[in-house]
C-alpha positions as CSV (number, residue, x, y, z in Angstrom):
1,X,0.0,0.1,0.0
2,X,1.3,3.3,-1.0
3,X,-0.2,5.4,1.6
4,X,-1.1,9.0,1.3
5,X,-1.8,8.7,5.0
6,X,-4.7,10.9,6.3
7,X,-6.2,12.2,2.9
8,X,-6.8,8.4,2.0
9,X,-6.4,6.2,4.8
10,X,-8.2,7.9,7.5
11,X,-11.1,8.6,5.1
12,X,-11.5,4.8,5.0
13,X,-11.6,4.5,8.4
14,X,-13.4,7.4,10.0
15,X,-16.7,8.8,9.3
16,X,-16.9,11.1,6.4
17,X,-17.6,14.1,8.7
18,X,-14.2,13.6,10.4
19,X,-12.1,13.3,7.7
20,X,-9.5,16.5,7.9
21,X,-10.6,19.6,6.1
22,X,-7.2,21.6,6.3
23,X,-5.0,21.8,3.2
24,X,-2.2,20.0,5.1
25,X,-0.9,17.5,5.3
26,X,0.3,18.0,1.8
27,X,1.9,14.9,0.6
28,X,4.0,14.3,-2.7
29,X,5.7,11.3,-3.6
30,X,7.9,10.5,-0.4
31,X,7.6,13.9,1.3
32,X,4.8,15.4,3.5
33,X,4.4,19.0,4.8
34,X,2.3,20.2,7.9
35,X,2.0,23.7,8.5
36,X,0.1,24.9,11.8
37,X,-2.1,27.9,12.8
38,X,1.1,29.6,14.0
39,X,2.4,29.2,10.4
40,X,5.3,27.0,11.6
41,X,5.9,24.4,8.9
42,X,7.4,20.7,9.3
43,X,8.3,18.7,6.3
44,X,9.3,14.9,6.7
45,X,10.9,13.0,3.9
46,X,11.6,9.0,4.0
47,X,13.2,6.3,2.2
48,X,11.6,5.4,-1.2
49,X,8.7,3.7,-1.2
50,X,9.5,1.6,-4.3
51,X,12.3,-0.7,-2.9
52,X,13.4,-2.5,0.3
53,X,15.6,0.3,1.4
54,X,15.9,0.4,5.4
55,X,13.6,3.2,7.0
56,X,15.2,6.6,7.5
57,X,13.1,9.9,7.9
58,X,14.3,13.5,8.3
59,X,12.1,16.4,9.6
60,X,12.7,20.0,8.5
61,X,11.1,22.3,10.8
62,X,10.8,26.3,10.2
63,X,9.0,28.9,12.1
64,X,7.3,31.7,10.6
65,X,8.8,35.3,10.4
66,X,12.0,36.8,8.9
67,X,15.3,35.3,9.4
68,X,14.1,31.8,10.5
69,X,16.7,29.1,10.0
70,X,15.5,25.5,9.1
71,X,16.0,23.1,12.0
72,X,16.9,19.7,10.9
73,X,16.4,16.2,12.6
74,X,17.0,12.6,11.5
75,X,15.8,9.4,12.7
76,X,16.9,5.8,11.5
77,X,14.2,3.1,11.4
78,X,13.4,1.7,14.8
79,X,10.1,-0.1,14.1
80,X,11.2,-3.4,12.5
81,X,13.2,-5.8,14.6
82,X,15.1,-6.7,11.3
83,X,16.2,-3.4,10.8
84,X,19.8,-2.5,10.7
85,X,20.7,-1.4,14.2
86,X,23.7,0.7,15.2
87,X,26.4,-0.2,17.7
88,X,26.5,2.2,20.8
89,X,29.0,5.1,20.0
90,X,28.9,4.1,16.1
91,X,30.5,6.6,13.9
92,X,27.6,7.5,11.4
93,X,28.2,10.2,8.7
94,X,25.7,12.0,6.4
95,X,27.0,11.7,2.7
96,X,25.4,13.9,-0.1
97,X,26.5,12.6,-3.8
98,X,29.6,10.8,-2.3
99,X,30.7,13.9,-0.2
100,X,31.0,13.4,3.6
101,X,29.2,16.0,5.7
102,X,30.5,15.3,9.0
103,X,29.3,13.0,11.9
104,X,25.9,12.6,12.8
105,X,25.0,13.2,16.6
106,X,22.7,10.3,17.0
107,X,21.4,8.9,20.3
108,X,19.3,5.5,19.9
109,X,19.2,6.5,16.1
110,X,17.9,10.1,16.5
111,X,19.6,13.2,16.4
112,X,19.8,16.9,15.3
113,X,21.5,17.8,12.3
114,X,24.3,20.7,12.5
115,X,23.3,23.8,10.7
116,X,26.0,23.0,7.9
117,X,24.3,19.8,7.6
118,X,20.9,21.2,7.2
119,X,22.2,23.6,4.5
120,X,23.9,20.9,2.6
121,X,20.9,18.7,2.8
122,X,18.2,21.8,1.8
123,X,20.7,22.3,-1.3
124,X,20.4,18.7,-2.4
125,X,16.8,18.4,-2.2
126,X,16.2,21.0,-4.8
127,X,17.8,18.8,-7.3
128,X,18.5,15.2,-8.0
129,X,20.7,13.8,-5.5
130,X,21.9,10.9,-3.5
131,X,21.6,11.3,0.2
132,X,23.0,8.5,2.5
133,X,23.5,8.0,6.1
134,X,26.5,5.6,6.1
135,X,27.4,3.9,9.6
136,X,29.6,1.4,11.0
137,X,30.2,-1.6,8.8
138,X,29.1,0.2,5.7
139,X,25.7,0.2,6.8
140,X,23.6,2.7,4.6
141,X,20.3,4.5,4.7
142,X,19.2,6.0,1.8
143,X,16.7,9.3,1.9
144,X,14.6,9.9,-1.1
145,X,14.6,13.4,-2.6
146,X,11.3,12.5,-4.3
147,X,8.7,14.8,-3.8
148,X,11.0,17.3,-1.7
149,X,11.1,20.2,-4.2
150,X,7.3,20.2,-4.4
151,X,7.3,20.2,-0.6
152,X,9.5,22.8,0.4
153,X,7.9,25.2,-2.3
154,X,4.7,24.8,-0.5
155,X,6.1,25.5,2.5
156,X,7.8,28.6,1.1
157,X,4.4,29.7,-0.5
158,X,2.7,29.1,3.0
159,X,5.2,31.3,4.8
160,X,5.1,34.2,2.2
161,X,8.5,33.6,1.3
162,X,8.4,32.7,-2.4
163,X,10.8,35.3,-4.2
164,X,12.6,36.2,-1.1
165,X,16.3,35.7,-0.3
166,X,15.4,33.3,2.5
167,X,13.2,31.2,0.0
168,X,14.0,27.2,0.0
169,X,13.0,26.7,-3.7
170,X,12.1,29.9,-5.4
171,X,14.7,32.5,-4.5
172,X,14.4,36.0,-5.5
173,X,15.6,39.4,-4.3
174,X,12.9,40.2,-2.0
175,X,13.5,41.1,1.5
176,X,13.1,38.6,4.4
177,X,11.2,41.6,6.2
178,X,8.3,41.3,4.3
179,X,7.5,37.5,4.8
180,X,4.5,36.8,6.9
181,X,5.0,36.9,10.6
182,X,4.4,34.2,13.2
183,X,0.9,34.1,14.9
184,X,0.6,33.3,18.5
185,X,-1.1,30.4,19.4
186,X,-4.8,30.5,21.0
187,X,-4.9,30.4,24.6
188,X,-7.7,28.5,26.2
189,X,-8.2,28.0,30.0
190,X,-10.0,25.1,31.4
191,X,-12.7,25.8,34.0
192,X,-13.1,23.6,36.8
193,X,-16.1,21.2,36.2
194,X,-18.6,20.7,39.0
195,X,-19.4,17.3,40.2
196,X,-21.1,14.6,38.3
197,X,-24.6,14.3,40.2
198,X,-26.2,11.2,40.8
199,X,-29.2,12.1,38.8
200,X,-26.7,12.8,35.8
201,X,-25.5,8.9,35.9
202,X,-29.4,7.9,36.7
203,X,-30.2,10.0,33.5
204,X,-27.9,7.7,31.4
205,X,-30.6,5.1,32.2
206,X,-34.0,6.4,32.7
207,X,-34.0,9.0,29.9
208,X,-31.7,6.6,27.5
209,X,-34.4,6.3,24.9
210,X,-35.2,9.9,24.5
211,X,-31.6,11.2,24.8
212,X,-30.6,8.5,22.0
213,X,-33.5,10.1,19.9
214,X,-32.0,13.6,20.4
215,X,-28.6,12.4,19.6
216,X,-29.4,10.9,16.2
217,X,-31.5,14.0,15.4
218,X,-28.3,16.1,16.0
219,X,-25.9,13.4,14.1
220,X,-25.4,12.6,10.4
221,X,-26.5,8.8,10.3
222,X,-23.3,7.6,8.8
223,X,-21.3,9.0,11.4
224,X,-22.7,7.5,14.2
225,X,-24.2,4.1,13.1
226,X,-24.2,2.5,16.7
227,X,-27.1,4.8,17.8
228,X,-29.1,4.3,14.6
229,X,-32.1,1.9,14.4
230,X,-30.1,-0.1,12.0
231,X,-27.2,-0.5,14.4
232,X,-23.6,-0.8,13.3
233,X,-22.6,-4.2,11.7
234,X,-19.2,-4.6,14.0
235,X,-21.1,-3.5,17.4
236,X,-23.4,-6.3,18.7
237,X,-25.2,-3.9,21.0
238,X,-25.2,-0.1,21.8
239,X,-22.9,0.8,24.7
240,X,-24.8,2.6,27.5
241,X,-24.5,6.4,27.4
242,X,-22.0,8.0,29.8
243,X,-22.7,11.6,31.2
244,X,-20.5,14.1,33.0
245,X,-21.2,17.1,34.5
246,X,-19.9,20.5,32.6
247,X,-22.0,23.4,34.4
248,X,-25.0,24.2,35.9
249,X,-27.3,23.2,32.9
250,X,-24.7,21.4,30.7
251,X,-23.6,17.8,30.6
252,X,-21.4,15.9,28.2
253,X,-22.8,13.0,26.7
254,X,-20.9,10.2,25.0
255,X,-21.3,6.5,23.4
256,X,-19.7,4.2,21.0
257,X,-20.3,5.3,17.5
258,X,-18.5,3.1,15.1
259,X,-15.5,0.4,14.9
260,X,-13.5,-0.4,12.0
261,X,-10.5,-2.9,11.6
262,X,-8.1,-1.2,13.9
263,X,-9.9,1.8,14.9
264,X,-12.9,3.0,16.7
265,X,-14.8,6.2,17.6
266,X,-16.6,7.7,20.4
267,X,-19.3,10.4,20.0
268,X,-19.4,13.4,22.3
269,X,-22.2,15.9,22.6
270,X,-22.9,18.8,24.7
271,X,-26.4,18.4,26.0
272,X,-28.9,20.5,28.5
273,X,-29.3,18.4,31.7
274,X,-33.3,18.0,30.9
275,X,-35.5,17.7,28.2
276,X,-35.4,19.5,25.5
277,X,-31.8,18.2,25.5
278,X,-30.6,20.0,22.1
279,X,-27.3,18.0,21.8
280,X,-24.5,19.7,19.9
281,X,-22.2,17.3,18.3
282,X,-18.7,17.8,19.0
283,X,-17.1,14.7,17.4
284,X,-17.9,11.2,16.6
285,X,-14.4,10.1,16.4
286,X,-13.2,10.4,20.0
287,X,-10.9,8.0,21.8
288,X,-11.1,9.4,25.3
289,X,-12.2,12.5,27.8
290,X,-11.8,13.7,31.1
291,X,-14.7,16.0,30.9
292,X,-12.5,19.1,30.0
293,X,-10.8,17.8,27.1
294,X,-11.9,15.0,24.6
295,X,-8.9,13.4,22.7
296,X,-9.1,11.2,19.5
297,X,-6.2,8.9,18.4
298,X,-6.5,6.9,15.4
299,X,-4.0,4.7,13.4
300,X,-3.3,5.5,9.9
301,X,-3.2,1.7,9.2
302,X,-2.9,-1.5,11.4
303,X,0.8,-1.4,12.0
304,X,0.7,1.4,14.0
305,X,3.4,3.2,12.4
306,X,1.5,6.3,11.7
307,X,-1.3,8.1,13.6
308,X,-3.7,11.1,13.8
309,X,-4.5,12.9,16.8
310,X,-7.1,15.8,17.7
311,X,-8.1,17.5,21.0
312,X,-11.2,19.6,21.7
313,X,-11.2,21.4,24.8
314,X,-13.8,23.0,27.0
315,X,-13.7,26.9,27.3
316,X,-16.7,27.0,30.0
317,X,-19.2,27.5,26.9
318,X,-18.2,25.2,24.2
319,X,-15.6,22.7,23.1
320,X,-12.9,24.4,20.8
321,X,-10.2,22.3,18.5
322,X,-7.0,23.0,20.4
323,X,-4.8,20.5,19.0
324,X,-4.4,18.2,15.7
325,X,-1.5,16.5,14.1
326,X,-0.1,13.8,12.4
327,X,2.9,11.4,12.8
328,X,4.1,11.8,9.3
329,X,3.9,9.1,6.5
330,X,3.3,5.5,7.1
331,X,7.0,4.2,6.4
332,X,7.7,1.6,9.3
333,X,10.2,4.4,10.9
334,X,8.9,3.9,14.6
335,X,6.2,2.6,16.3
336,X,3.6,5.3,17.0
337,X,5.5,7.3,14.1
338,X,8.2,9.2,13.6
339,X,7.3,12.8,14.2
340,X,4.6,15.3,15.7
341,X,3.4,17.6,12.7
342,X,0.7,19.7,14.1
343,X,-1.7,21.8,12.0
344,X,-3.3,23.2,14.9
345,X,-1.7,24.3,18.2
346,X,-2.8,26.0,21.2
347,X,-1.8,26.8,24.7
348,X,-4.3,25.0,27.2
349,X,-4.2,26.4,30.7
350,X,-5.6,24.0,33.4
């Protein structure tokens, strides 16, 4: 399977309404890009998907604003038990087109590139190059450059660097002072929740029929099949409702919505604590919640080497999306994915 990660894989396992709507991740061949709401961008490249090269990945991070350098990190594949392993203290170097760019400071197969190594790598990625990590015993990991130019061009475009002296791909004489500035992440303060009342717990039983009817009316049928009259083919019986007190008159209602081969999603609604309940859907793809934060985590494929995560936080009136990220492409680099590549970041104050 040649993964395009979230644009395809999650569309298969998640309901349509849960599929990401952001223009990121942007993926081309062996490279992918995520830019977040502060205008920081992260580009990740991998080994070719066409052969049996050992897994390797590079992450290039650039903050928004003028005179911002690109920070480089490298990770050797560590998912597969049969992958090449480095001996402790092994001498590992970055080679570009046969030129030794110096030793890599790796710890357990992961480490930062020096500024000089990062600059050399960026220059190589804009043209056809052979990029290798060479370790003891002539071990080699080859980083693909296929798709890098398109991804770096997209990064420049998003940050307003096209035609400037600091552009990575399409350089010009424009001043870096004119590039788009960094934006501050939004601040969300989590209020203290009141205690859930015995009557709230009882309501999940005594008002279950009316609540489910209200939830169905507020939710596209395909997004929460488990509460539809027809049910869900992979869920024998609907799960009980869970109710958490949010405020003096609002509660959080949740129940299992759907189940797929290697993911499942719970629905979360903010509702009145008495009829008419008038529930407002937050998500049908949640994984967990402590009442103040709803989180979702889903595999891009069953191997668990790529993930998509989302957080929604209660600000006292509603749940707002405070985080969304992928872990990069599904390339067997690391269990849980190689990197954190957010599209939404926030400061959440407890």
